[in-house]
N, CA, C and O atoms as a GROMACS GRO file, in nm:
protein
  484
    1MET      N    1   0.062  -0.129  -0.039
    1MET     CA    2   0.025   0.023  -0.003
    1MET      C    3   0.090   0.147   0.001
    1MET      O    4   0.208   0.160   0.033
    2SER      N    5   0.029   0.219  -0.025
    2SER     CA    6   0.088   0.349  -0.081
    2SER      C    7   0.176   0.429   0.108
    2SER      O    8   0.160   0.392   0.224
    3TYR      N    9   0.234   0.504   0.068
    3TYR     CA   10   0.254   0.563   0.203
    3TYR      C   11   0.239   0.762   0.155
    3TYR      O   12   0.265   0.811   0.045
    4ILE      N   13   0.203   0.816   0.247
    4ILE     CA   14   0.116   0.986   0.219
    4ILE      C   15   0.261   1.068   0.293
    4ILE      O   16   0.334   1.002   0.367
    5ASP      N   17   0.282   1.170   0.272
    5ASP     CA   18   0.313   1.273   0.338
    5ASP      C   19   0.247   1.346   0.352
    5ASP      O   20   0.216   1.371   0.236
    6GLY      N   21   0.164   1.442   0.440
    6GLY     CA   22   0.075   1.513   0.458
    6GLY      C   23   0.141   1.718   0.470
    6GLY      O   24   0.229   1.732   0.554
    7PHE      N   25   0.118   1.794   0.424
    7PHE     CA   26   0.181   1.921   0.478
    7PHE      C   27   0.027   2.038   0.479
    7PHE      O   28  -0.069   2.053   0.403
    8VAL      N   29   0.069   2.098   0.599
    8VAL     CA   30  -0.020   2.222   0.569
    8VAL      C   31   0.034   2.352   0.625
    8VAL      O   32   0.075   2.367   0.740
    9ILE      N   33   0.031   2.441   0.531
    9ILE     CA   34   0.119   2.591   0.559
    9ILE      C   35   0.011   2.706   0.494
    9ILE      O   36  -0.071   2.677   0.406
   10ALA      N   37   0.026   2.841   0.556
   10ALA     CA   38  -0.020   2.921   0.529
   10ALA      C   39   0.072   3.007   0.458
   10ALA      O   40   0.186   3.032   0.495
   11VAL      N   41  -0.008   3.069   0.311
   11VAL     CA   42   0.050   3.130   0.214
   11VAL      C   43  -0.018   3.265   0.183
   11VAL      O   44  -0.125   3.264   0.122
   12PRO      N   45   0.046   3.396   0.227
   12PRO     CA   46  -0.029   3.513   0.213
   12PRO      C   47  -0.106   3.498   0.043
   12PRO      O   48  -0.053   3.435  -0.049
   13SER      N   49  -0.180   3.539   0.038
   13SER     CA   50  -0.287   3.503  -0.060
   13SER      C   51  -0.247   3.614  -0.182
   13SER      O   52  -0.287   3.591  -0.296
   14ALA      N   53  -0.178   3.718  -0.158
   14ALA     CA   54  -0.084   3.793  -0.256
   14ALA      C   55   0.017   3.708  -0.344
   14ALA      O   56   0.045   3.733  -0.462
   15ASN      N   57   0.064   3.613  -0.274
   15ASN     CA   58   0.162   3.528  -0.336
   15ASN      C   59   0.147   3.413  -0.407
   15ASN      O   60   0.242   3.350  -0.452
   16LYS      N   61  -0.024   3.367  -0.426
   16LYS     CA   62  -0.053   3.252  -0.486
   16LYS      C   63   0.032   3.202  -0.618
   16LYS      O   64   0.082   3.090  -0.632
   17SER      N   65   0.037   3.325  -0.724
   17SER     CA   66   0.113   3.308  -0.840
   17SER      C   67   0.264   3.229  -0.818
   17SER      O   68   0.304   3.120  -0.859
   18ALA      N   69   0.325   3.334  -0.738
   18ALA     CA   70   0.477   3.278  -0.691
   18ALA      C   71   0.459   3.120  -0.625
   18ALA      O   72   0.504   3.031  -0.698
   19PHE      N   73   0.398   3.074  -0.496
   19PHE     CA   74   0.336   2.950  -0.475
   19PHE      C   75   0.355   2.857  -0.572
   19PHE      O   76   0.438   2.766  -0.563
   20ILE      N   77   0.260   2.882  -0.692
   20ILE     CA   78   0.225   2.802  -0.781
   20ILE      C   79   0.362   2.799  -0.862
   20ILE      O   80   0.404   2.684  -0.868
   21GLU      N   81   0.404   2.848  -0.895
   21GLU     CA   82   0.537   2.831  -0.980
   21GLU      C   83   0.657   2.786  -0.904
   21GLU      O   84   0.751   2.724  -0.952
   22MET      N   85   0.646   2.815  -0.808
   22MET     CA   86   0.750   2.762  -0.692
   22MET      C   87   0.705   2.587  -0.673
   22MET      O   88   0.788   2.502  -0.640
   23ALA      N   89   0.605   2.567  -0.694
   23ALA     CA   90   0.550   2.427  -0.650
   23ALA      C   91   0.561   2.383  -0.834
   23ALA      O   92   0.575   2.261  -0.843
   24ARG      N   93   0.559   2.423  -0.913
   24ARG     CA   94   0.572   2.359  -1.046
   24ARG      C   95   0.753   2.332  -1.050
   24ARG      O   96   0.802   2.235  -1.109
   25LYS      N   97   0.817   2.411  -0.994
   25LYS     CA   98   0.964   2.364  -1.000
   25LYS      C   99   1.004   2.287  -0.928
   25LYS      O  100   1.093   2.211  -0.966
   26ALA      N  101   0.930   2.276  -0.743
   26ALA     CA  102   0.988   2.176  -0.637
   26ALA      C  103   0.924   2.042  -0.691
   26ALA      O  104   1.002   1.966  -0.748
   27ASP      N  105   0.807   2.010  -0.680
   27ASP     CA  106   0.711   1.906  -0.733
   27ASP      C  107   0.785   1.799  -0.784
   27ASP      O  108   0.781   1.697  -0.716
   28PRO      N  109   0.872   1.796  -0.916
   28PRO     CA  110   0.889   1.735  -1.011
   28PRO      C  111   1.019   1.672  -0.932
   28PRO      O  112   1.064   1.558  -0.947
   29ILE      N  113   1.065   1.769  -0.847
   29ILE     CA  114   1.177   1.664  -0.754
   29ILE      C  115   1.125   1.560  -0.714
   29ILE      O  116   1.172   1.448  -0.738
   30PHE      N  117   1.010   1.584  -0.638
   30PHE     CA  118   1.002   1.464  -0.550
   30PHE      C  119   0.931   1.296  -0.648
   30PHE      O  120   0.923   1.177  -0.620
   31ILE      N  121   0.887   1.403  -0.788
   31ILE     CA  122   0.868   1.258  -0.879
   31ILE      C  123   0.990   1.180  -0.887
   31ILE      O  124   1.009   1.069  -0.838
   32GLU      N  125   1.073   1.253  -0.957
   32GLU     CA  126   1.196   1.190  -0.976
   32GLU      C  127   1.271   1.113  -0.891
   32GLU      O  128   1.339   1.019  -0.934
   33TYR      N  129   1.266   1.142  -0.780
   33TYR     CA  130   1.294   1.048  -0.664
   33TYR      C  131   1.218   0.952  -0.581
   33TYR      O  132   1.229   0.915  -0.464
   34GLY      N  133   1.118   0.917  -0.702
   34GLY     CA  134   0.994   0.817  -0.618
   34GLY      C  135   0.889   0.828  -0.602
   34GLY      O  136   0.838   0.716  -0.591
   35ALA      N  137   0.783   0.948  -0.588
   35ALA     CA  138   0.725   0.974  -0.598
   35ALA      C  139   0.587   0.956  -0.668
   35ALA      O  140   0.591   1.018  -0.774
   36ILE      N  141   0.465   0.895  -0.649
   36ILE     CA  142   0.378   0.867  -0.770
   36ILE      C  143   0.350   0.971  -0.844
   36ILE      O  144   0.373   0.991  -0.963
   37ARG      N  145   0.269   1.070  -0.719
   37ARG     CA  146   0.258   1.211  -0.757
   37ARG      C  147   0.249   1.271  -0.636
   37ARG      O  148   0.276   1.223  -0.526
   38VAL      N  149   0.193   1.422  -0.675
   38VAL     CA  150   0.165   1.535  -0.578
   38VAL      C  151   0.053   1.620  -0.616
   38VAL      O  152  -0.011   1.627  -0.721
   39PHE      N  153   0.044   1.680  -0.512
   39PHE     CA  154  -0.097   1.764  -0.531
   39PHE      C  155  -0.075   1.906  -0.416
   39PHE      O  156  -0.022   1.906  -0.305
   40GLU      N  157  -0.118   1.981  -0.468
   40GLU     CA  158  -0.134   2.092  -0.418
   40GLU      C  159  -0.223   2.207  -0.384
   40GLU      O  160  -0.198   2.314  -0.440
   41CYS      N  161  -0.310   2.202  -0.312
   41CYS     CA  162  -0.415   2.275  -0.290
   41CYS      C  163  -0.451   2.388  -0.269
   41CYS      O  164  -0.396   2.425  -0.165
   42TRP      N  165  -0.511   2.462  -0.306
   42TRP     CA  166  -0.573   2.596  -0.238
   42TRP      C  167  -0.636   2.580  -0.159
   42TRP      O  168  -0.718   2.492  -0.183
   43GLY      N  169  -0.648   2.648  -0.014
   43GLY     CA  170  -0.755   2.674  -0.002
   43GLY      C  171  -0.909   2.729  -0.026
   43GLY      O  172  -0.880   2.825  -0.098
   44ASP      N  173  -1.007   2.732  -0.019
   44ASP     CA  174  -1.095   2.706  -0.110
   44ASP      C  175  -1.263   2.695  -0.053
   44ASP      O  176  -1.369   2.720  -0.110
   45ASP      N  177  -1.234   2.648   0.079
   45ASP     CA  178  -1.338   2.598   0.204
   45ASP      C  179  -1.320   2.562   0.338
   45ASP      O  180  -1.359   2.459   0.394
   46VAL      N  181  -1.250   2.666   0.388
   46VAL     CA  182  -1.178   2.614   0.512
   46VAL      C  183  -1.217   2.700   0.628
   46VAL      O  184  -1.154   2.794   0.677
   47PRO      N  185  -1.347   2.644   0.668
   47PRO     CA  186  -1.443   2.683   0.811
   47PRO      C  187  -1.354   2.724   0.920
   47PRO      O  188  -1.254   2.659   0.949
   48VAL      N  189  -1.383   2.816   0.970
   48VAL     CA  190  -1.339   2.838   1.107
   48VAL      C  191  -1.378   2.743   1.215
   48VAL      O  192  -1.500   2.752   1.230
   49GLY      N  193  -1.324   2.653   1.298
   49GLY     CA  194  -1.411   2.591   1.389
   49GLY      C  195  -1.421   2.609   1.486
   49GLY      O  196  -1.370   2.722   1.489
   50LYS      N  197  -1.457   2.581   1.614
   50LYS     CA  198  -1.516   2.592   1.742
   50LYS      C  199  -1.404   2.610   1.820
   50LYS      O  200  -1.370   2.714   1.877
   51LEU      N  201  -1.316   2.449   1.820
   51LEU     CA  202  -1.194   2.471   1.939
   51LEU      C  203  -1.066   2.451   1.844
   51LEU      O  204  -0.954   2.435   1.892
   52THR      N  205  -1.090   2.452   1.715
   52THR     CA  206  -0.984   2.422   1.608
   52THR      C  207  -0.997   2.414   1.511
   52THR      O  208  -1.093   2.340   1.490
   53ASP      N  209  -0.943   2.458   1.404
   53ASP     CA  210  -0.941   2.430   1.288
   53ASP      C  211  -0.794   2.433   1.169
   53ASP      O  212  -0.692   2.462   1.233
   54PHE      N  213  -0.766   2.412   1.027
   54PHE     CA  214  -0.650   2.427   0.998
   54PHE      C  215  -0.625   2.555   0.984
   54PHE      O  216  -0.503   2.566   0.999
   55ARG      N  217  -0.691   2.698   0.957
   55ARG     CA  218  -0.595   2.799   1.028
   55ARG      C  219  -0.533   2.836   1.147
   55ARG      O  220  -0.423   2.885   1.173
   56ARG      N  221  -0.631   2.800   1.214
   56ARG     CA  222  -0.534   2.788   1.401
   56ARG      C  223  -0.396   2.754   1.387
   56ARG      O  224  -0.289   2.810   1.408
   57ALA      N  225  -0.435   2.638   1.343
   57ALA     CA  226  -0.322   2.517   1.272
   57ALA      C  227  -0.167   2.587   1.267
   57ALA      O  228  -0.070   2.598   1.342
   58VAL      N  229  -0.200   2.621   1.151
   58VAL     CA  230  -0.062   2.713   1.134
   58VAL      C  231  -0.076   2.861   1.134
   58VAL      O  232  -0.024   2.927   1.044
   59GLN      N  233  -0.159   2.927   1.251
   59GLN     CA  234  -0.177   3.037   1.256
   59GLN      C  235  -0.195   3.154   1.149
   59GLN      O  236  -0.169   3.274   1.146
   60ALA      N  237  -0.240   3.077   1.078
   60ALA     CA  238  -0.276   3.198   0.902
   60ALA      C  239  -0.381   3.338   0.975
   60ALA      O  240  -0.470   3.330   1.060
   61THR      N  241  -0.323   3.471   0.894
   61THR     CA  242  -0.396   3.559   0.952
   61THR      C  243  -0.463   3.588   0.810
   61THR      O  244  -0.417   3.543   0.705
   62ASP      N  245  -0.568   3.662   0.818
   62ASP     CA  246  -0.698   3.724   0.761
   62ASP      C  247  -0.632   3.757   0.577
   62ASP      O  248  -0.703   3.780   0.479
   63GLU      N  249  -0.472   3.747   0.582
   63GLU     CA  250  -0.447   3.770   0.470
   63GLU      C  251  -0.348   3.657   0.386
   63GLU      O  252  -0.272   3.674   0.290
   64GLU      N  253  -0.386   3.532   0.468
   64GLU     CA  254  -0.310   3.404   0.440
   64GLU      C  255  -0.435   3.340   0.406
   64GLU      O  256  -0.543   3.368   0.457
   65THR      N  257  -0.408   3.215   0.281
   65THR     CA  258  -0.472   3.148   0.234
   65THR      C  259  -0.382   3.000   0.278
   65THR      O  260  -0.261   2.996   0.259
   66VAL      N  261  -0.462   2.872   0.342
   66VAL     CA  262  -0.428   2.763   0.397
   66VAL      C  263  -0.449   2.660   0.301
   66VAL      O  264  -0.553   2.600   0.273
   67VAL      N  265  -0.284   2.642   0.234
   67VAL     CA  266  -0.282   2.529   0.127
   67VAL      C  267  -0.251   2.425   0.208
   67VAL      O  268  -0.191   2.431   0.315
   68PHE      N  269  -0.313   2.286   0.127
   68PHE     CA  270  -0.344   2.144   0.200
   68PHE      C  271  -0.265   2.073   0.060
   68PHE      O  272  -0.294   2.089  -0.059
   69SER      N  273  -0.134   1.972   0.134
   69SER     CA  274  -0.081   1.911  -0.017
   69SER      C  275  -0.020   1.784   0.038
   69SER      O  276   0.000   1.764   0.157
   70TRP      N  277   0.004   1.709  -0.050
   70TRP     CA  278   0.015   1.589   0.027
   70TRP      C  279   0.114   1.529  -0.141
   70TRP      O  280   0.091   1.541  -0.261
   71ILE      N  281   0.216   1.469  -0.065
   71ILE     CA  282   0.319   1.354  -0.171
   71ILE      C  283   0.298   1.187  -0.186
   71ILE      O  284   0.369   1.130  -0.103
   72GLU      N  285   0.222   1.094  -0.268
   72GLU     CA  286   0.170   0.991  -0.254
   72GLU      C  287   0.354   0.885  -0.318
   72GLU      O  288   0.410   0.883  -0.428
   73TRP      N  289   0.378   0.836  -0.220
   73TRP     CA  290   0.493   0.736  -0.278
   73TRP      C  291   0.428   0.610  -0.308
   73TRP      O  292   0.305   0.602  -0.304
   74PRO      N  293   0.511   0.496  -0.342
   74PRO     CA  294   0.438   0.382  -0.337
   74PRO      C  295   0.436   0.265  -0.208
   74PRO      O  296   0.363   0.170  -0.178
   75ASP      N  297   0.560   0.328  -0.151
   75ASP     CA  298   0.546   0.261  -0.002
   75ASP      C  299   0.658   0.362   0.065
   75ASP      O  300   0.728   0.450   0.014
   76LYS      N  301   0.641   0.298   0.244
   76LYS     CA  302   0.790   0.383   0.287
   76LYS      C  303   0.893   0.376   0.276
   76LYS      O  304   0.973   0.460   0.318
   77ALA      N  305   0.921   0.271   0.214
   77ALA     CA  306   1.106   0.265   0.202
   77ALA      C  307   1.132   0.316   0.080
   77ALA      O  308   1.252   0.337   0.058
   78THR      N  309   1.061   0.341   0.001
   78THR     CA  310   1.067   0.452  -0.109
   78THR      C  311   1.083   0.602  -0.062
   78THR      O  312   1.179   0.679  -0.054
   79ARG      N  313   0.924   0.614  -0.027
   79ARG     CA  314   0.906   0.731   0.067
   79ARG      C  315   1.101   0.799   0.149
   79ARG      O  316   1.162   0.903   0.122
   80ASP      N  317   1.130   0.713   0.222
   80ASP     CA  318   1.244   0.757   0.301
   80ASP      C  319   1.325   0.754   0.251
   80ASP      O  320   1.403   0.829   0.310
   81ALA      N  321   1.400   0.689   0.118
   81ALA     CA  322   1.480   0.686   0.064
   81ALA      C  323   1.499   0.835  -0.038
   81ALA      O  324   1.599   0.905  -0.057
   82GLY      N  325   1.347   0.846  -0.094
   82GLY     CA  326   1.339   0.967  -0.150
   82GLY      C  327   1.319   1.091  -0.110
   82GLY      O  328   1.349   1.197  -0.164
   83MET      N  329   1.275   1.072  -0.029
   83MET     CA  330   1.269   1.200   0.123
   83MET      C  331   1.380   1.280   0.148
   83MET      O  332   1.387   1.403   0.156
   84ALA      N  333   1.495   1.167   0.161
   84ALA     CA  334   1.654   1.179   0.170
   84ALA      C  335   1.712   1.230   0.076
   84ALA      O  336   1.785   1.329   0.087
   85LYS      N  337   1.691   1.178  -0.014
   85LYS     CA  338   1.765   1.285  -0.160
   85LYS      C  339   1.706   1.410  -0.179
   85LYS      O  340   1.786   1.502  -0.191
   86VAL      N  341   1.579   1.439  -0.186
   86VAL     CA  342   1.496   1.550  -0.166
   86VAL      C  343   1.583   1.654  -0.104
   86VAL      O  344   1.634   1.752  -0.156
   87MET      N  345   1.588   1.609   0.028
   87MET     CA  346   1.642   1.730   0.132
   87MET      C  347   1.780   1.768   0.170
   87MET      O  348   1.820   1.845   0.258
   88GLN      N  349   1.869   1.666   0.050
   88GLN     CA  350   1.979   1.667   0.019
   88GLN      C  351   2.034   1.763  -0.149
   88GLN      O  352   2.143   1.804  -0.187
   89ASP      N  353   1.867   1.766  -0.221
   89ASP     CA  354   1.905   1.885  -0.350
   89ASP      C  355   1.877   1.954  -0.324
   89ASP      O  356   1.782   1.996  -0.258
   90PRO      N  357   1.995   2.006  -0.396
   90PRO     CA  358   2.025   2.200  -0.368
   90PRO      C  359   1.894   2.270  -0.425
   90PRO      O  360   1.836   2.366  -0.374
   91ARG      N  361   1.860   2.202  -0.539
   91ARG     CA  362   1.730   2.267  -0.588
   91ARG      C  363   1.618   2.288  -0.476
   91ARG      O  364   1.556   2.391  -0.506
   92MET      N  365   1.565   2.228  -0.350
   92MET     CA  366   1.512   2.251  -0.264
   92MET      C  367   1.574   2.324  -0.127
   92MET      O  368   1.556   2.304  -0.007
   93ASN      N  369   1.646   2.409  -0.195
   93ASN     CA  370   1.690   2.504  -0.097
   93ASN      C  371   1.600   2.585  -0.018
   93ASN      O  372   1.553   2.686  -0.069
   94PRO      N  373   1.554   2.533   0.164
   94PRO     CA  374   1.474   2.611   0.171
   94PRO      C  375   1.440   2.769   0.186
   94PRO      O  376   1.329   2.818   0.205
   95ASP      N  377   1.576   2.843   0.170
   95ASP     CA  378   1.570   2.987   0.159
   95ASP      C  379   1.535   3.020   0.056
   95ASP      O  380   1.508   3.140   0.060
   96SER      N  381   1.516   2.966  -0.065
   96SER     CA  382   1.473   3.007  -0.125
   96SER      C  383   1.305   3.032  -0.130
   96SER      O  384   1.242   3.117  -0.194
   97PHE      N  385   1.257   2.928  -0.042
   97PHE     CA  386   1.098   2.951   0.017
   97PHE      C  387   1.063   3.032   0.069
   97PHE      O  388   0.941   3.047   0.062
   98LYS      N  389   1.139   3.132   0.151
   98LYS     CA  390   1.137   3.203   0.235
   98LYS      C  391   1.018   3.315   0.177
   98LYS      O  392   0.915   3.348   0.237
   99ALA      N  393   1.057   3.356   0.064
   99ALA     CA  394   1.013   3.512   0.028
   99ALA      C  395   0.829   3.479  -0.018
   99ALA      O  396   0.753   3.573  -0.045
  100ILE      N  397   0.784   3.330  -0.019
  100ILE     CA  398   0.726   3.299  -0.017
  100ILE      C  399   0.608   3.232   0.079
  100ILE      O  400   0.489   3.244   0.051
  101PHE      N  401   0.648   3.175   0.172
  101PHE     CA  402   0.536   3.114   0.264
  101PHE      C  403   0.672   3.109   0.411
  101PHE      O  404   0.789   3.099   0.375
  102ASP      N  405   0.645   3.116   0.537
  102ASP     CA  406   0.704   3.089   0.618
  102ASP      C  407   0.695   2.949   0.681
  102ASP      O  408   0.600   2.914   0.751
  103GLY      N  409   0.796   2.873   0.654
  103GLY     CA  410   0.801   2.738   0.672
  103GLY      C  411   0.799   2.713   0.826
  103GLY      O  412   0.753   2.602   0.851
  104LYS      N  413   0.834   2.778   0.927
  104LYS     CA  414   0.820   2.729   1.061
  104LYS      C  415   0.689   2.741   1.064
  104LYS      O  416   0.675   2.742   1.186
  105ARG      N  417   0.559   2.754   1.014
  105ARG     CA  418   0.448   2.693   1.034
  105ARG      C  419   0.406   2.607   0.964
  105ARG      O  420   0.284   2.589   0.962
  106MET      N  421   0.462   2.555   0.914
  106MET     CA  422   0.447   2.384   0.827
  106MET      C  423   0.364   2.280   0.957
  106MET      O  424   0.395   2.233   1.067
  107ILE      N  425   0.256   2.281   0.878
  107ILE     CA  426   0.245   2.114   0.934
  107ILE      C  427   0.291   2.008   0.865
  107ILE      O  428   0.248   1.991   0.751
  108PHE      N  429   0.377   1.928   0.916
  108PHE     CA  430   0.320   1.804   0.818
  108PHE      C  431   0.406   1.682   0.881
  108PHE      O  432   0.502   1.704   0.955
  109GLY      N  433   0.365   1.557   0.846
  109GLY     CA  434   0.394   1.414   0.903
  109GLY      C  435   0.435   1.319   0.765
  109GLY      O  436   0.476   1.358   0.655
  110GLY      N  437   0.408   1.184   0.813
  110GLY     CA  438   0.414   1.081   0.713
  110GLY      C  439   0.290   1.030   0.772
  110GLY      O  440   0.242   1.082   0.873
  111PHE      N  441   0.218   0.894   0.690
  111PHE     CA  442   0.090   0.852   0.726
  111PHE      C  443   0.124   0.746   0.673
  111PHE      O  444   0.217   0.771   0.596
  112ALA      N  445   0.091   0.604   0.674
  112ALA     CA  446   0.026   0.486   0.671
  112ALA      C  447  -0.112   0.436   0.647
  112ALA      O  448  -0.186   0.375   0.723
  113PRO      N  449  -0.132   0.478   0.509
  113PRO     CA  450  -0.270   0.414   0.507
  113PRO      C  451  -0.326   0.285   0.545
  113PRO      O  452  -0.267   0.177   0.542
  114VAL      N  453  -0.452   0.307   0.584
  114VAL     CA  454  -0.520   0.200   0.606
  114VAL      C  455  -0.654   0.145   0.566
  114VAL      O  456  -0.691   0.029   0.585
  115ILE      N  457  -0.728   0.246   0.504
  115ILE     CA  458  -0.795   0.172   0.406
  115ILE      C  459  -0.756   0.284   0.265
  115ILE      O  460  -0.692   0.389   0.266
  116GLU      N  461  -0.818   0.216   0.162
  116GLU     CA  462  -0.782   0.283   0.040
  116GLU      C  463  -0.898   0.233  -0.042
  116GLU      O  464  -0.940   0.117  -0.036
  117LEU      N  465  -0.947   0.324  -0.117
  117LEU     CA  466  -1.100   0.268  -0.206
  117LEU      C  467  -1.130   0.359  -0.324
  117LEU      O  468  -1.116   0.482  -0.323
  118GLY      N  469  -1.164   0.299  -0.406
  118GLY     CA  470  -1.142   0.383  -0.571
  118GLY      C  471  -1.098   0.287  -0.672
  118GLY      O  472  -1.082   0.168  -0.647
  119PRO      N  473  -1.080   0.342  -0.786
  119PRO     CA  474  -1.078   0.271  -0.928
  119PRO      C  475  -0.881   0.212  -0.864
  119PRO      O  476  -0.815   0.274  -0.780
  120GLY      N  477  -0.836   0.085  -0.936
  120GLY     CA  478  -0.724   0.072  -0.872
  120GLY      C  479  -0.663   0.057  -0.777
  120GLY      O  480  -0.541   0.041  -0.787
  121ALA      N  481  -0.728   0.059  -0.649
  121ALA     CA  482  -0.796   0.028  -0.502
  121ALA      C  483  -0.723  -0.086  -0.435
  121ALA      O  484  -0.758  -0.125  -0.323
   0.00000   0.00000   0.00000
């Protein structure tokens, strides 16, 4: 079964085009190192919760949009090897992202699917 890396970040809404441009350059690097697919999702319907929500999780301001992203890998071993290569790749220099979003507020983690439904599952 596949393995998923998930990410939630706050991006200044004015930086949407810059974020998409950055993702178009960075995301193929994950594919190069073994990922099956990458999703970058711009917040469109992100409600404010009563106790917690995506916006609070990343301390998003009114001028920011929540971005939810995930990377699908064929398995955890491929993810571990691929992510190690991604982190060493000079094209993924975190300093190049600082002008687009605050990486210190990023939430991320690796997830082992327990149920998978749909075509091809």
